[in-house]
C-alpha positions in Angstrom: 18.1 12.8 0.5 15.9 15.6 -0.9 15.4 18.2 1.9 12.1 18.2 3.7 10.3 21.5 3.1 6.7 22.7 2.5 5.2 19.2 2.5 2.0 20.2 4.3 1.0 22.4 1.3 1.6 20.0 -1.6 -1.9 18.6 -2.0 -3.2 22.1 -2.6 -0.7 22.7 -5.4 -1.1 19.8 -7.7 -1.6 20.7 -11.3 -4.1 18.5 -13.1 -2.3 18.1 -16.3 -0.1 14.9 -16.7 3.5 15.7 -16.2 2.8 19.0 -14.5 5.1 20.2 -11.8 3.9 20.8 -8.3 4.4 24.6 -8.1 7.2 25.7 -5.9 7.6 22.4 -4.2 10.4 20.7 -6.1 8.0 17.8 -6.9 6.9 16.7 -10.3 3.7 14.6 -10.9 3.0 12.4 -14.0 -0.3 10.8 -14.3 -1.6 7.6 -15.9 1.7 5.8 -16.7 1.0 2.3 -18.1 2.8 -0.4 -15.9 1.3 -3.4 -17.6 -1.9 -5.1 -18.6 -4.0 -8.1 -17.5 -6.9 -9.7 -19.2 -7.0 -6.9 -21.7 -7.1 -4.1 -19.0 -4.3 -1.5 -19.1 -2.9 -1.0 -15.6 -1.9 2.7 -14.8 -0.1 4.4 -12.1 0.8 8.0 -11.1 4.3 9.2 -10.3 5.4 11.8 -7.9 9.2 12.5 -7.7 11.7 15.1 -6.6 12.9 17.3 -9.5 16.5 17.4 -8.2 18.9 14.6 -7.3 18.9 10.9 -8.2 18.7 7.5 -6.7 15.8 8.4 -4.3 14.3 5.5 -2.4 11.0 4.4 -3.9 7.5 4.1 -2.4 4.6 2.2 -3.9 1.3 3.4 -2.4 -1.7 1.0 -2.5 -5.2 2.4 -2.1 -8.1 0.8 -0.1 -11.8 0.6 -0.8 -13.1 -2.8 0.3 -11.4 -4.4 -2.7 -14.1 -3.2 -4.9 -13.7 0.6 -5.0 -11.0 3.3 -4.5 -8.5 4.8 -6.9 -4.9 5.9 -7.0 -6.2 9.5 -6.6 -7.0 8.6 -3.0 -3.4 9.2 -2.2 -3.3 12.6 -4.0 -2.7 14.6 -0.8 -0.1 12.2 0.8 1.9 11.1 -2.3 3.4 14.5 -3.0 4.3 14.8 0.7 6.3 11.6 0.5 7.9 12.9 -2.6 8.9 16.2 -0.8 10.6 14.0 1.8 12.8 12.7 -1.0 11.0 9.6 -2.3 10.0 8.6 -5.8 6.4 7.7 -5.4 4.4 5.3 -7.5 0.7 5.0 -7.0 -0.9 2.2 -9.0 -4.5 1.2 -9.7 -5.3 -2.4 -9.6 -8.2 -4.5 -10.9 -11.2 -4.3 -8.6 -13.7 -6.9 -7.5 -17.4 -6.4 -8.5 -19.1 -4.0 -8.6 -16.1 -1.8 -9.2 -14.6 -4.4 -11.5 -14.7 -8.1 -12.3 -11.6 -9.5 -10.7 -11.7 -11.8 -7.7 -8.9 -12.9 -5.4 -6.0 -13.2 -6.2 -6.1 -11.0 -9.3 -5.2 -7.8 -7.5 -2.2 -9.5 -5.9 -0.8 -10.2 -9.3 -1.3 -6.6 -10.3 0.8 -5.4 -7.4 3.6 -7.9 -8.1 3.6 -6.5 -11.6 3.8 -2.9 -10.2 6.7 -3.9 -7.9 8.6 -5.5 -10.9 7.9 -2.5 -13.1 9.1 -0.1 -10.2 12.4 -2.1 -10.0 12.9 -1.9 -13.8 11.8 1.7 -14.3 12.8 3.5 -11.0 15.8 5.2 -12.5 13.8 6.7 -15.2 12.0 8.7 -12.4 15.1 9.4 -10.3 14.5 6.5 -8.1 16.7 3.7 -6.8 15.5 0.2 -7.8 17.4 -1.4 -5.0 15.4 0.5 -2.4 11.6 0.0 -2.9 9.1 0.2 -0.1 5.3 -0.4 -0.2 2.5 1.2 1.8 -1.1 0.0 1.9 -4.2 1.5 3.4 -7.2 -0.6 4.7 -8.0 -3.3 2.0 -4.9 -2.0 0.2 -2.9 -2.9 3.3 -4.2 -6.4 3.1 -3.2 -6.6 -0.6 0.2 -5.2 0.2 0.8 -7.8 2.9 0.1 -10.6 0.5 2.3 -9.0 -2.1 5.1 -8.7 0.4 4.9 -12.3 1.4 5.1 -14.0 -2.0 8.0 -16.1 -3.3 10.4 -14.1 -5.4 10.8 -10.4 -5.4 9.5 -8.5 -2.4 9.6 -4.9 -1.2 12.5 -3.8 0.9 10.3 -2.3 3.6 6.6 -2.2 4.1 3.9 -0.2 6.0 0.3 -1.1 6.6 -2.4 1.2 7.9 -5.6 -0.5 9.3 -5.2 -3.7 7.3 -7.7 -6.5 7.6 -5.5 -9.6 7.9 -7.7 -12.6 8.7 -10.7 -12.5 6.4 -12.2 -15.7 7.7 -12.2 -14.4 11.3 -13.8 -11.1 10.2 -16.4 -13.0 8.2 -17.3 -15.2 11.1 -17.7 -12.1 13.4 -20.0 -10.4 10.9 -17.6 -7.7 9.9 -17.3 -6.7 6.2 -19.1 -9.9 5.2 -20.5 -8.6 1.9 -17.2 -7.0 0.9 -15.2 -10.2 1.8 -17.7 -12.5 0.0 -17.6 -10.2 -3.0 -13.8 -10.2 -3.1 -13.3 -13.9 -2.4 -16.2 -15.2 -4.5 -17.3 -17.7 -1.9 -17.9 -18.1 1.8 -15.2 -19.6 4.1 -17.0 -23.0 4.6 -17.2 -23.4 0.8 -13.6 -22.6 -0.1 -11.4 -22.8 3.1 -8.2 -23.2 1.1 -8.9 -20.0 -0.7 -9.3 -18.1 2.5 -6.1 -19.7 3.9 -4.2 -18.3 0.8 -5.8 -14.9 1.4 -4.7 -14.7 5.1 -2.2 -12.0 5.9 -1.2 -14.1 8.9 -0.1 -17.0 6.6 1.9 -14.6 4.4 4.4 -13.8 7.2 7.6 -15.7 7.2 11.3 -14.9 8.2 11.9 -13.2 4.8 9.2 -10.6 5.4 10.7 -7.1 5.0 10.9 -4.7 7.9 7.3 -3.8 8.7 5.4 -0.8 10.1 1.9 -1.5 11.3 -0.6 1.2 12.4 -4.2 1.2 13.4 -6.6 2.8 15.8 -8.0 1.3 19.1 -11.6 1.6 18.0 -11.9 1.6 14.3 -13.6 -0.4 11.6 -10.9 -3.2 11.7 -10.8 -4.7 15.3 -7.5 -4.2 17.0 -7.4 -8.0 17.5 -6.5 -8.2 13.8 -3.4 -6.0 14.3 -2.3 -7.8 17.4 -2.6 -11.2 15.6 -0.5 -9.9 12.9 2.1 -8.5 15.4 2.3 -11.9 17.0 3.2 -13.5 13.6 5.9 -10.8 13.1 7.3 -11.5 16.5 7.2 -15.3 16.2 9.2 -15.0 12.9 11.6 -12.3 14.2 10.7 -9.8 11.6 11.9 -6.3 12.4 8.8 -4.2 12.9 7.3 -1.1 14.6 3.7 -0.8 15.8 1.8 2.4 16.3 -1.6 2.0 17.9 -3.6 5.3 17.9 -6.5 6.2 20.2 -9.8 6.9 18.6 -11.4 5.6 15.5 -9.3 6.8 12.5 -9.1 4.3 9.8 -6.9 3.7 6.7 -5.8 6.9 5.2 -6.8 8.8 8.3 -4.3 6.7 10.2 -1.7 7.2 7.4 -2.0 11.0 7.7 -1.7 10.9 11.5 1.5 8.7 11.4 3.1 10.4 8.4 6.2 11.5 10.3 6.7 8.0 11.9 6.3 6.4 8.5 9.0 8.6 6.8 11.3 8.0 9.8 10.7 4.2 9.5 11.3 4.2 5.7 14.3 6.4 6.0 15.8 3.8 8.4 15.1 0.7 6.2 15.4 2.0 2.6 
């Protein structure tokens, strides 16, 4: 695997031009690669990869933003750090719910499934190994990544979720993220209960779920009960998993930065 060196400084060295190298880091960045289209919308991703060696394990990073905002650039500091650890990294955009876009659930799930299929097909073009693909998701991106990891057919080979909401109906009932959830789902739970059941990360867990890393903070935006419910499902279905619960109130990418080393160790083990 590509040697670990200088990863803390990568975010400061990113050259804006597409295809530009990350100076003196051994990482190359390529922006706005088209991985598909849906409903006339081109779907783009950024690539960060080691400049030496081949057959690197692959990571797909999914941004958050309450399902209606956020961008692949949100990972611009962490993505090159993963690449410096020896990973080929793909960071896709996906279609957003209003007001950031026009796509309701489950449109974004299909986009991530498309990104995963593209990564399998094109990984070798970017020095990656298509047989070792992991997916990491932050906040709402973690929720989407859970659902993309629990679908029939192709799944990632290992996954990691940072502060994911998992039971949208329970959050809605408790008055948490109500506007964002209604905006994403297009209805309230009492109007379309079957839709909420399909969107439940708890219902996505089965015995074929890939090895899973879950990390969240004790007093953050997403109540710790959500993580604990998810862990119960993983345990019940005997899914290999690791849980990192942090003190304090870090959320999403803040959690991902804090557990960077644990994440790399977990992915090294399972990819």
